[in-house]
ZAMARGU-4260 file (C-alpha; in steps of 0.2 Angstrom, whole numbers, plus 5000, padded with zeros to 4 digits):
<rodrens>
0) 5000/5000/5000 | 5007/5017/4995 | 5005/5033/5004 | 4994/5040/4990 | 4981/5027/4995
5) 4983/5029/5014 | 4976/5043/5024 | 4985/5055/5035 | 4977/5059/5052 | 4982/5077/5058
10) 4980/5076/5077 | 4980/5094/5083 | 4983/5102/5100 | 4988/5118/5108 | 5006/5114/5111
15) 5017/5118/5126 | 5036/5123/5129 | 5047/5108/5131 | 5061/5117/5140 | 5061/5133/5150
20) 5071/5141/5136 | 5056/5138/5125 | 5044/5148/5136 | 5048/5165/5128 | 5046/5160/5110
25) 5030/5150/5115 | 5022/5165/5124 | 5027/5176/5109 | 5019/5165/5097 | 5003/5165/5107
30) 5004/5184/5107 | 5005/5184/5088 | 5023/5189/5088 | 5022/5202/5102 | 5036/5198/5114
35) 5029/5198/5132 | 5035/5210/5145 | 5048/5203/5158 | 5033/5204/5171 | 5022/5193/5160
40) 5036/5181/5156 | 5040/5179/5174 | 5022/5177/5179 | 5020/5162/5166 | 5036/5155/5172
45) 5031/5155/5190 | 5015/5146/5185 | 5025/5132/5177 | 5036/5131/5192 | 5021/5129/5203
50) 5016/5113/5194 | 5034/5105/5193 | 5043/5116/5181 | 5034/5112/5164 | 5018/5106/5159
55) 5016/5087/5155 | 5006/5091/5139 | 5020/5087/5127 | 5021/5069/5134 | 5002/5067/5135
60) 4999/5073/5118 | 5012/5061/5111 | 5003/5047/5121 | 4987/5052/5114 | 4994/5051/5096
65) 5001/5034/5100 | 4985/5027/5107 | 4975/5034/5093 | 4987/5026/5080 | 4985/5009/5090
70) 4966/5010/5089 | 4966/5014/5070 | 4978/5000/5067 | 4966/4988/5076 | 4952/4993/5065
75) 4961/4995/5048 | 4979/4990/5049 | 4991/5000/5039 | 4978/5012/5031 | 4981/5027/5043
80) 4996/5037/5049 | 4994/5049/5063 | 5004/5065/5063 | 5004/5079/5077 | 5001/5097/5072
85) 5003/5110/5086 | 4996/5128/5086 | 5010/5136/5096 | 5025/5124/5096 | 5034/5112/5085
90) 5029/5103/5075 | 5018/5117/5069 | 5002/5112/5059 | 5010/5119/5043 | 5026/5109/5046
95) 5016/5093/5048 | 5006/5096/5033 | 5021/5099/5023 | 5028/5082/5029 | 5012/5073/5025
100) 5014/5081/5007 | 5032/5076/5005 | 5027/5058/5010 | 5015/5057/4996 | 4998/5057/5005
105) 4983/5064/4996 | 4971/5064/5010 | 4970/5072/5028 | 4957/5069/5041 | 4958/5083/5055
110) 4955/5079/5073 | 4958/5092/5087 | 4961/5087/5105 | 4946/5098/5110 | 4929/5091/5110
115) 4919/5107/5108 | 4918/5116/5091 | 4922/5135/5090 | 4927/5145/5075 | 4940/5152/5087
120) 4948/5135/5091 | 4944/5120/5081 | 4939/5131/5066 | 4956/5139/5066 | 4965/5123/5067
125) 4956/5116/5052 | 4958/5132/5042 | 4977/5131/5045 | 4977/5113/5038 | 4967/5118/5023
130) 4977/5133/5019 | 4994/5123/5020 | 4986/5108/5011 | 4979/5117/4996 | 4996/5120/4986
135) 4999/5101/4987 | 4981/5097/4981 | 4978/5087/4997 | 4960/5083/5001 | 4955/5088/5019
140) 4941/5082/5030 | 4938/5085/5048 | 4929/5079/5064 | 4923/5096/5069 | 4915/5091/5086
145) 4915/5076/5098 | 4906/5085/5112 | 4892/5071/5113 | 4903/5056/5110 | 4897/5042/5121
150) 4914/5036/5127 | 4919/5053/5132 | 4902/5056/5142 | 4904/5039/5150 | 4922/5043/5155
155) 4917/5059/5163 | 4902/5053/5172 | 4910/5038/5179 | 4924/5048/5187 | 4911/5061/5193
160) 4902/5048/5202 | 4918/5042/5210 | 4922/5059/5216 | 4905/5063/5223 | 4906/5047/5233
165) 4920/5055/5243 | 4912/5073/5245 | 4900/5081/5257 | 4881/5079/5254 | 4879/5097/5248
170) 4891/5097/5234 | 4889/5106/5217 | 4896/5101/5201 | 4905/5115/5190 | 4907/5110/5172
175) 4921/5121/5165 | 4930/5125/5148 | 4942/5138/5142 | 4934/5155/5141 | 4933/5165/5124
180) 4932/5183/5120 | 4914/5189/5121 | 4914/5195/5104 | 4916/5178/5097 | 4900/5172/5106
185) 4891/5188/5101 | 4895/5183/5083 | 4885/5167/5085 | 4899/5155/5089 | 4891/5138/5095
190) 4904/5135/5109 | 4893/5138/5124 | 4880/5127/5117 | 4893/5114/5114 | 4899/5114/5132
195) 4881/5114/5138 | 4877/5098/5128 | 4892/5089/5136 | 4887/5095/5153 | 4869/5090/5151
200) 4874/5072/5145 | 4886/5070/5159 | 4875/5076/5172 | 4861/5064/5166 | 4873/5049/5165
205) 4879/5053/5183 | 4861/5055/5190 | 4861/5073/5192 | 4843/5077/5189 | 4842/5095/5195
210) 4849/5110/5188 | 4853/5116/5206 | 4866/5101/5207 | 4877/5108/5193 | 4881/5123/5183
215) 4893/5130/5170 | 4908/5141/5174 | 4922/5147/5163 | 4941/5148/5167 | 4958/5153/5161
220) 4952/5169/5152 | 4965/5179/5142 | 4973/5194/5150 | 4967/5206/5138 | 4957/5222/5139
225) 4942/5215/5130 | 4928/5205/5140 | 4928/5186/5140 | 4913/5175/5143 | 4909/5171/5161
230) 4905/5168/5175 | 4923/5164/5179 | 4926/5149/5191 | 4934/5160/5204 | 4919/5172/5205
235) 4907/5157/5206 | 4917/5150/5221 | 4916/5167/5229 | 4898/5168/5226 | 4895/5150/5234
240) 4905/5156/5249 | 4892/5170/5252 | 4878/5156/5254 | 4887/5146/5267 | 4874/5150/5281
245) 4859/5149/5270 | 4847/5135/5264 | 4858/5135/5248 | 4874/5132/5257 | 4887/5123/5247
250) 4900/5112/5257 | 4909/5104/5242 | 4913/5107/5224 | 4918/5095/5210 | 4925/5103/5194
255) 4922/5093/5178 | 4934/5102/5166 | 4926/5094/5151 | 4933/5107/5140 | 4951/5100/5142
260) 4956/5082/5137 | 4974/5082/5145 | 4982/5088/5161 | 4991/5104/5157 | 4993/5121/5165
265) 4975/5127/5164 | 4970/5111/5174 | 4985/5108/5185 | 4987/5127/5190 | 4971/5136/5187
270) 4960/5122/5195 | 4971/5111/5206 | 4980/5125/5214 | 4971/5142/5211 | 4953/5136/5212
275) 4956/5123/5225 | 4965/5136/5236 | 4951/5148/5234 | 4938/5135/5239 | 4949/5129/5254
280) 4950/5147/5260 | 4931/5147/5262 | 4931/5129/5270 | 4923/5121/5254 | 4929/5104/5249
285) 4936/5103/5232 | 4939/5089/5219 | 4941/5088/5200 | 4937/5074/5188 | 4951/5066/5178
290) 4956/5071/5161 | 4954/5059/5147 | 4973/5059/5143 | 4975/5043/5133 | 4961/5033/5139
295) 4959/5018/5128 | 4940/5018/5127 | 4939/5037/5122 | 4954/5034/5109 | 4945/5020/5102
300) 4929/5030/5100 | 4939/5044/5091 | 4947/5032/5080 | 4930/5026/5074 | 4924/5044/5071
305) 4939/5047/5060 | 4936/5032/5050 | 4918/5038/5046 | 4922/5056/5044
</rodrens>
């Protein structure tokens, strides 16, 4: 079988610095070429140091790639080859598309390691693949959302039930995802509805039948002057603290960070440290459901989605 008859899978993710020396160029790329100030760079570096020096995202993304390749080979041996394409680190999306072209592939299927479609995230990733593939006459298809994927829902619901079994009776679930600029949502982007769809399915699967048992919060908003969608999770925790002596008192919080599928800075720092410490300051118990990482059942489901894309 030649590569011209095989299919390249472009597995895409945000990327992360692999060394401390890469933090500056990584942050500069996120800022679209604007070099961060010394204060901004120091702040980001301290966040990485707080979670052990660097994010484990590189290793986890590579493990997801390998797990997806394994599942594809089980279904259709030799027909698919998985390539990583990253938004803000090497291998950049364009670099990987050029590699695919050089190897003689004529078809690419895109899959972003983010379940919820947004023009600001998944849409941008796919657009970059299409732009890089066009000069090579490579056909591009995409899995645009997997917010409702059964294996994903089952994974989150099962861990949520496990976390709830160890929490106080008056515990509330917060489903979170990365915030986006409000202007994106005002333009009709489906991102909030995508998150709500996941939340409703997980809540139902976990037996949370009342809206009062769960709600949606946003996290990790960019540090820019423009407004980002909310409410922010820290503000939600603050609000819960004001109800401690009322009939709506909350004694515990379980965060289901369903917008993220791997442990990285926004999970390990923004939730496990920042949000957990905020809750603890009010005497509120805190827990978080696990990220998918390279869970075999979810990777198998994504492999099936790719084959039918």
